[in-house]
Residue, then its C-alpha position, 0 to 999 in steps of 0.5 A: m566703286v560698288k563691288s560685284i559679289k560672288p555667292q560665297a562672299f555674299d553668304m559670308e556678308l550675310e552671316g556677318g550680319s553687321g548692319l544693312l546690306l543692299v544687293a542689286f540683281l542687275k542683268r548686263n543690258e543697255r540699262f546696266a550702267f545707269q542702274a550700277e551708277a545709281v547704286e554707286r551714288v547711294e553707297q556714297a551718300r549712305s557711307g557707313s550706314v549701308r553696304c552695297f553690292l552688285f550680285n556677280a553676273d556669272y552667278l545671277d541666275t542661280a542667285m535669282e532662283r535662290f532669292a525668288v527674284k522674278g526680274t531685274p533690276t531688283f534690289i534686296l535689303f538685308d539686316q542682320g542676315r535677313e531680308v527686310g525689304r525689296l524694291i523691284g524695277e528700274s530705280d534712280s539714286d533718289a528712289l533707292n535713297e527713299f527706299l533705304g530711308n524707310y529702314i534707316g533712322 
C-alpha cells in the first residue's frame, strides 16, 4: 500500500536523494480512492525504480504552498532531491506510467 508521508519524513526522503520519488498531492474527496489506487498500481508496476507516496492530508495545504501546487490532483516526480517532472490533473495508472516512462529508461 502506498504510504502517506508527513513533511519531516518527506524532507528526509528528498535529502536521501536515492532514485526517483513520486509524490501525489490529493484532496480527500469523492475521487481520492480512484487516484490513490492509480498510484498504488504504479508503485506495484514500477517496484524498485520509483518510490511513491501520498502527501499526508493534514499537511496538504502547507505542502501545496511550498511546492507551488495550484490544484489537486498533482503528481510531482523528484530525482536526486530535485523536481524533474509534474503531472497535473486526474490520472489513471496508464497515464502515470506513461508520465514516469519519460524519466525511467
